[in-house]
Residue frames relative to the residue before (quaternion, step in Angstrom):
aa qw qx qy qz dx dy dz
M 1.0000 0.0000 0.0000 0.0000 0.00 0.00 0.00
E 0.2264 -0.7903 0.5591 0.1078 3.58 -0.67 1.12
N 0.0517 -0.7696 0.6364 0.0063 3.52 -1.07 0.86
N 0.3445 -0.7762 0.4944 0.1854 3.56 -0.31 1.27
S 0.6307 0.5362 -0.3364 0.4489 3.59 0.97 -0.81
F 0.6508 0.5246 -0.3219 0.4445 3.57 0.92 -0.90
K 0.6951 0.4809 -0.3048 0.4390 3.59 0.77 -0.95
V 0.6487 0.5015 -0.3190 0.4753 3.60 1.04 -0.71
R 0.7119 0.4762 -0.2683 0.4411 3.57 0.84 -0.98
I 0.6502 0.5053 -0.3391 0.4549 3.60 0.92 -0.77
K 0.6504 0.5018 -0.3193 0.4724 3.59 1.01 -0.75
K 0.6501 0.5134 -0.3192 0.4603 3.59 0.95 -0.84
L 0.6496 0.5118 -0.3198 0.4624 3.58 0.92 -0.87
R 0.6599 0.5109 -0.3031 0.4601 3.57 0.97 -0.86
T 0.7226 0.4408 -0.2604 0.4645 3.57 0.80 -0.99
D 0.5887 0.5679 -0.3669 0.4430 3.62 1.12 -0.59
Q 0.7263 0.3786 -0.2297 0.5257 3.57 1.14 -0.57
N 0.4379 -0.7329 0.4216 0.3057 3.56 1.34 0.33
L 0.3883 0.7016 -0.4971 0.3316 3.54 0.94 0.94
S 0.3776 -0.6732 0.5807 0.2591 3.54 -1.06 0.74
M 0.6556 -0.4752 0.3836 0.4442 3.56 -1.27 0.17
D 0.6265 0.5448 -0.3293 0.4497 3.57 1.02 -0.81
A 0.6736 0.5036 -0.2968 0.4523 3.57 0.90 -0.96
L 0.6618 0.4906 -0.3105 0.4743 3.59 0.94 -0.87
A 0.6242 0.5400 -0.3362 0.4535 3.58 0.98 -0.83
E 0.6519 0.5098 -0.3116 0.4669 3.58 0.97 -0.83
K 0.6671 0.5097 -0.2989 0.4537 3.59 0.92 -0.92
L 0.7479 0.3820 -0.2041 0.5031 3.58 1.02 -0.81
E 0.3933 -0.7488 0.4444 0.2952 3.55 1.36 0.07
T 0.5338 0.5591 -0.4417 0.4554 3.53 0.80 1.12
K 0.5973 -0.5751 0.4221 0.3666 3.59 -1.26 -0.26
K 0.6201 -0.5382 0.4213 0.3851 3.54 -1.24 0.51
S 0.6344 0.5415 -0.3373 0.4365 3.60 0.98 -0.78
T 0.6087 0.5409 -0.3462 0.4660 3.58 1.14 -0.60
I 0.6377 0.5137 -0.3160 0.4791 3.58 0.96 -0.90
S 0.6437 0.5319 -0.3086 0.4556 3.57 0.98 -0.89
M 0.6441 0.5117 -0.3245 0.4669 3.61 0.97 -0.79
W 0.6319 0.5254 -0.3337 0.4618 3.58 1.03 -0.76
E 0.7518 0.4369 -0.2185 0.4430 3.55 0.78 -1.09
N 0.7572 0.3950 -0.2130 0.4747 3.58 0.96 -0.74
N 0.7936 0.2887 -0.1395 0.5171 3.57 1.03 -0.73
G 0.4140 -0.7267 0.4578 0.3017 3.59 1.25 -0.17
V 0.2777 0.7593 -0.5328 0.2497 3.55 1.16 0.62
I 0.2860 -0.7682 0.5526 0.1508 3.57 -0.75 1.06
P 0.3928 -0.7336 0.5019 0.2360 3.58 -0.76 1.00
R 0.6575 -0.4883 0.3951 0.4161 3.53 -1.32 0.19
E 0.7340 -0.4625 0.2951 0.4003 3.54 -1.33 0.47
E 0.6544 0.5271 -0.3249 0.4339 3.61 0.85 -0.93
M 0.6872 0.4670 -0.2819 0.4798 3.57 0.97 -0.85
L 0.5969 0.5482 -0.3650 0.4582 3.61 1.06 -0.65
V 0.6342 0.5168 -0.3223 0.4762 3.57 1.01 -0.82
K 0.6539 0.5213 -0.3046 0.4560 3.57 0.91 -0.93
I 0.6583 0.5043 -0.2996 0.4718 3.58 0.95 -0.91
S 0.6747 0.4975 -0.3040 0.4525 3.59 0.86 -0.95
Q 0.6592 0.4903 -0.3118 0.4773 3.59 1.01 -0.73
F 0.6433 0.5327 -0.3260 0.4429 3.57 0.96 -0.84
F 0.7718 0.3374 -0.1785 0.5085 3.59 0.87 -0.97
N 0.3679 -0.7565 0.4646 0.2767 3.59 1.32 -0.09
V 0.5124 0.5726 -0.4544 0.4507 3.54 0.89 1.07
S 0.5548 -0.6047 0.4441 0.3597 3.57 -1.22 0.33
I 0.5892 -0.5406 0.4551 0.3918 3.54 -1.26 0.39
D 0.5864 0.5684 -0.3636 0.4482 3.59 1.08 -0.67
Y 0.6322 0.5155 -0.3332 0.4729 3.58 0.97 -0.80
L 0.6602 0.5249 -0.3151 0.4351 3.60 0.84 -0.97
L 0.7463 0.4117 -0.2129 0.4778 3.58 0.98 -0.86
G 0.5895 -0.6213 0.3520 0.3777 3.58 1.25 0.06
N 0.5415 0.6387 -0.3938 0.3793 3.58 1.24 0.25
D 0.7321 0.3337 -0.1699 0.5691 3.57 1.30 -0.07
T 0.2981 -0.7784 0.5270 0.1658 3.58 -0.96 0.79
M 0.2046 0.8259 -0.5005 0.1597 3.57 1.13 0.64
E 0.2740 -0.8024 0.4789 0.2273 3.58 1.25 -0.41
G 0.6302 -0.6040 0.3243 0.3644 3.55 1.11 0.66
K 0.4614 0.6930 -0.4507 0.3222 3.58 1.20 0.14
K 0.4481 -0.6482 0.5393 0.2970 3.50 -1.12 0.69
P 0.5346 -0.6329 0.4411 0.3450 3.59 -1.01 0.68
D 0.6000 -0.5762 0.4215 0.3610 3.55 -1.20 0.55
N 0.7776 0.2431 -0.1200 0.5673 3.56 0.99 -0.81
S 0.2719 -0.8125 0.4929 0.1517 3.57 -0.13 1.27
K 0.6183 0.5361 -0.3576 0.4499 3.63 1.06 -0.62
L 0.6501 0.5027 -0.3124 0.4766 3.57 0.97 -0.84
F 0.6404 0.5196 -0.3170 0.4685 3.58 0.98 -0.83
Y 0.6276 0.5368 -0.3204 0.4640 3.59 1.02 -0.86
L 0.6659 0.4960 -0.2957 0.4724 3.58 0.90 -0.94
Q 0.6605 0.5194 -0.3070 0.4469 3.56 0.89 -0.94
R 0.6654 0.5050 -0.3121 0.4526 3.59 0.85 -0.92
N 0.6958 0.4616 -0.2833 0.4717 3.57 0.97 -0.80
L 0.6153 0.5286 -0.3527 0.4665 3.60 1.06 -0.62
E 0.6226 0.5557 -0.3366 0.4362 3.58 1.08 -0.69
K 0.6312 0.5458 -0.3262 0.4442 3.59 1.22 -0.42
L 0.5929 0.6116 -0.3567 0.3837 3.58 1.21 -0.41
D 0.4563 -0.6295 0.5406 0.3213 3.53 -1.19 0.57
K 0.7405 -0.4444 0.2676 0.4272 3.57 -1.28 0.29
E 0.6563 0.5246 -0.3137 0.4424 3.59 0.93 -0.89
R 0.6932 0.4613 -0.2763 0.4799 3.59 0.87 -0.92
L 0.6182 0.5369 -0.3449 0.4590 3.57 1.07 -0.68
N 0.6355 0.5166 -0.3211 0.4756 3.58 1.03 -0.77
K 0.6329 0.5179 -0.3258 0.4744 3.60 1.03 -0.77
A 0.6524 0.5116 -0.3121 0.4640 3.59 0.93 -0.88
E 0.6425 0.5194 -0.3178 0.4653 3.57 0.99 -0.84
T 0.6407 0.5255 -0.3191 0.4599 3.60 0.96 -0.86
I 0.6550 0.5049 -0.3076 0.4706 3.58 0.93 -0.89
L 0.6737 0.4924 -0.3012 0.4615 3.58 0.86 -0.92
K 0.6436 0.5167 -0.3211 0.4644 3.58 0.98 -0.80
T 0.6436 0.5231 -0.3176 0.4596 3.58 1.04 -0.78
V 0.7113 0.4550 -0.2549 0.4712 3.56 0.89 -0.93
F 0.8042 0.2271 -0.0877 0.5422 3.58 0.94 -0.87
T 0.0023 -0.8562 0.5163 -0.0187 3.58 0.81 1.00
D 0.6441 0.5456 -0.3357 0.4181 3.59 0.96 -0.79
I 0.6675 0.4894 -0.3025 0.4726 3.59 1.03 -0.70
F 0.7291 0.4600 -0.2482 0.4419 3.56 0.80 -1.04
E 0.5646 0.5890 -0.3999 0.4175 3.61 1.10 -0.48
D 0.6456 0.5201 -0.3186 0.4596 3.58 0.99 -0.82
D 0.6630 0.5140 -0.3029 0.4522 3.58 0.95 -0.87
E 0.6513 0.5141 -0.3246 0.4540 3.60 0.96 -0.80
D 0.6141 0.5395 -0.3453 0.4611 3.60 1.05 -0.75
E 0.6660 0.4979 -0.3007 0.4670 3.57 0.96 -0.88
E 0.6404 0.5163 -0.3286 0.4641 3.61 1.01 -0.77
D 0.6335 0.5364 -0.3334 0.4469 3.60 0.97 -0.79
E 0.6569 0.5247 -0.3063 0.4464 3.57 1.02 -0.82
R 0.6512 0.5300 -0.3148 0.4427 3.59 1.11 -0.67
F 0.7429 0.4092 -0.2255 0.4793 3.62 1.08 -0.60
């Protein structure tokens, strides 16, 4: 399966960091020929490798696949980005628990947001 966005973005991310195909292959524990297939043919790697690539370049898998216009930029606030990425891994029940805890600890912040949500509906 060819993905034009993936091949363009993986090459841009690699060259923006001044990495050769060999260097990136070493960092991702794969082969140079694999990197070449990604960049030249738009071959999409398996899920485990997509995760590895997204973590290495600090971008979302959606960005890599062309579903996000993040342009590969690192977020301004790395702690917030770290929290967001980990919250996205939670199932609905755990996410609700996390939200309850955050609302309890930061009542002043969340009260303002709830008022705004009420106005929208």
